[in-house]
N, C-alpha and C positions, 0 to 999 in steps of 0.2 A: 504495499498499501503506497503509494506517496504519499511524504510525510512536507509539506510549507510551512517555510520560518517568513519573515521579515526584519525580524531586531537582529542583528547584528552580537548583543548579549546573549539571546539564542541560541544563537548556530557555534556559535564557540562551545556554551556547555556541551548541545549537542556534537557533534565533531568530539569532542575531548571524552564524550561517554562512548563512540564509537569507536575509539583505540582503547581504550578503557577495558573496554569489551574485550580485547584480542584481535581487530579486525580492522583490516584497510582502507584507505581512502581512496576513490581514487577522484578528481575534480574537473569540472569543465568549466569556464566562464564563459559564458556565453548574453549575448544584447537581447535575444530574444528572434524574434522573428526567424523560428528552429525551423531546419530544413534538413533532408538527408545524408545534406554537410555533417550537423549536428551530430547529426543520430551519431551515427558513426562513429561519434567520438564517444557518445555513450553508450554505448556498443562497446566498442576497446574498453574503459573502464567500468564496466560490470561486468568482464570478462576477461581483466586481469585484476583485479579485486574483490574486495570482499564488499562495501558497498563504494555504489555509483551517484554523486550530489555531483551539484549542477548551481550555480546561480545566472541566476536572470537579472539582467539592469544595464536600461537605456544610462548609457556612461554619458554626462553630458558633453564631460573637459577632453572629448577628444574629437569632439566635431565642431570647426572653424567656422561652419555654414549655418547658423541659427534655423535658413529654412529646407538646409539636409538631418540637422535636428528633425525638424517637423514633421518632418517625410518621413520617419524613420518608421517599418510596422512596429504595432504593438498587440501582442494579440492575445494575452497571458494565460486567462483559458487552453487557446489552442498551443499553447507551447509549451504548455504545464502537460498534455495528451500525448506532445508528441516527445517528450522524455521517458512519460512514466511505459509506455511501449519501446524503450531505450530499454531497458532495464535502469531506470533512474531510480531509487528509491527518496533521496532529499536533494532539500530544493528549500534555496536562499533566492526571495523576492523583497528587497526592500524596498520601499518607497526612497525617492532623491535627496528626502533631509535626514534618511540614516544613515546613507555616507558620503554625502556632505550638507552636512544644516549649517554652513552660513552660503548655501549657494542660492541667488547665481552669481551670487559676491565671491571671488578666486581665495583657494585657501594658504594659508599660510606656509604647507610647507606641497612642494615638489618635488616627484622623482625624476628625475634625465639619465638617459642615460648614454652618455657622452658619445659620438660620432655613428655609435646604430641609429642613431634617433636623429640624424640630423641631417641624412645623404633618402632619396627615393622620393616613399609617399612622404619622409620626411619635412623635404625643403621643401614639396610644393603642397603638404599643408602644415603651416609651421605649429607647431603644439602640440599636435596629433595623437607625436608619441608620449609628452609627457602625462599626459590622459591617461590615454594606457598604462602605460606604468603606474603608475599612478594609483589606480583603483587595482590595473592586479597587486600591485604590494599589499594594499590594503583587503584586500580580499582574501589572499592566500596569510596576512601573516592573522587576520579572524580564523582563517582555517583550521591553521596549524598542518603538521607532518603528513603529509600522501601523496599525492598520482596526480601531475600535473595534464591531460591532455593538451594538446594545443595543432591547428587545421596549419598543413604546412600553405595550405593557397595564403595566407596571410606570413609568408615566407619573413618577410625584417618583425614582425611584433613575434613573432616566434623566435627569431636571434637575439629581439630586445627583454626579450622574458630568460633568455636563456643565462643574458648576461647577467642582469639584474638578481637575477639569484644563485646566482655565482656571485658575485661580488657581495651581497650581502649576505650569506651566509645562509639564507633559510633552505628550512630543513626539509626540500620540496625535491622530487623530483619530475624534472618536463618532460617528456615525449610526443615529439612532434608525427602525426598524421597522414596519413595519403593524402593529396586532396580527390575530393569525391566533383565528378561531373555527371553534366546533363548527355543524354542518348546521344546529342552531336556533337560531343566536344567540350561545353563549354560549361567553367566552372564556374561551379556552385555558389549564392550567393545571397544573400534579401535583395539588394540592390535592383537583383534581377527582374522581382515583379513590378516593375517599375520601366522596363523597356517595351514598348510594344513587339510588333510579333517580326516587323521588320529593323528594330534596334536589338533584335537576338541574335535577327538574321545578322547582323552589322560587326557582333559583337565579338562571334566568331571571327571573326582577323585579324583580336589578337590571341587566341592559341593558333592559329596560322602559323603567324607573323613568329613565335616561341618555335613549330618545328622547324621553319625555314632555317633559325637559327640555329637550332640544334646539327639538322644532315650538313648545315655551314660549317660545322666547326666538325663536325664528326671527318669532311672533306678535306681539310684542315685545321693549322691552326692558329689562323689568324683571328682576334676578333674581331676585329674593327668586322672586317670583313661579313664576319659573321653579325654585327648590330647594323649594316647595310643593308643585308634581305632581310631583316627583319623591319629597319622604317618602311625599306620599297612595300611590304604585304601592308603593313599599316597605310600608306598610304595611295594603296590602291580603291583603299575603300571610304567615299567619303563621309560618308557617316559618324567615325570615329576620328578625334581629335588623340594625336600622340603625347602622354603624356613624359614620359621616358621608354627605351631603349634597354634597356644594361646587361652588363655580364660581371659579376662578384664571387670573389669568391666567397663561398660558402661559411658561414656562426662571422664573420670581420666584415664583410660587406662591403672589401676594397675595391676600385676596381680588378679586374682580370687582363692585365697589359699582354704576360707577353707567357699564360701558362704553357709546361711543358706536355705533351703527349701522353694521353691516358691520364691526365688530372678530374676532374671532375669542376666545373664552374655550373653556378645559376643562372642560367636566364631570368631574366622581371620585365613585365610590361607593364605601364597602364597605361589608356586609353579614355575619354571622357565621348562616352553615347549615348543621344539628348537630353545631357544634362547630368547625367549620373556615369560617376565615375569606374571607372571598373580594373582585376588586379589581378594576374596571372601570375605562373609560376613553371618553368620544369629545370630539370637539373639536365645536363647537357655533359659527355667525355670529351676527349679534342681528342684530334687524332692529325690523318688517319692511325 
């Protein structure tokens, strides 16, 4: 049976009780708008740990555009149904004042992961990862020792969380989980629901650009050729405005300039379709 809590005090007491009973805890943090991608994380947590737990909280600190925050889907009943069907038994769904009592005023303390938070999405969305890192840190501290599951679709977010957990010596194991895609290959995202049918088709260009970049890197170690291939694919779709195409070293997110043959780099792409910002990424092996 699903147990839903809405305060940090109750959440901390409940997760402490889980561990005192000798059970392991698997945590997935979400902003709601749940879909099969989230469900895959819940299922991984349920399969790996004794108790699968989740948080559902639309964090205003990671939205730079008030309109984007207002448009974000909110349907707690539907989210709870998705979570329960995927094996979650414990949910924290707090009101905004429980997490950020001073909202809309800013908090005095912000968590900033230097370097990782300042590039790619961080460059295009200033302050976004400070909001992510701050809420993740607060929820992890409230939860206590656990295994936390994050999707690789938000690859930069995964890197930021891994670094903050390591740097702050939090008693958390962070596990990255594979991207879940729609049948046509589009990476699942809560934002996809805001696309028209034509916008959805255009968004597939992002995945196609990654495949072009991966093929180019498999044929030649020249990163710039791979990036040019990615840009060309996106340029051929007028409904997509490219934000960036990048090839980086996994975990550091530093630009991969001359990776050796056999190395694995991460290709990332972001674009705006019908006013909706979408991201995607793939691992690519340098060849030939």
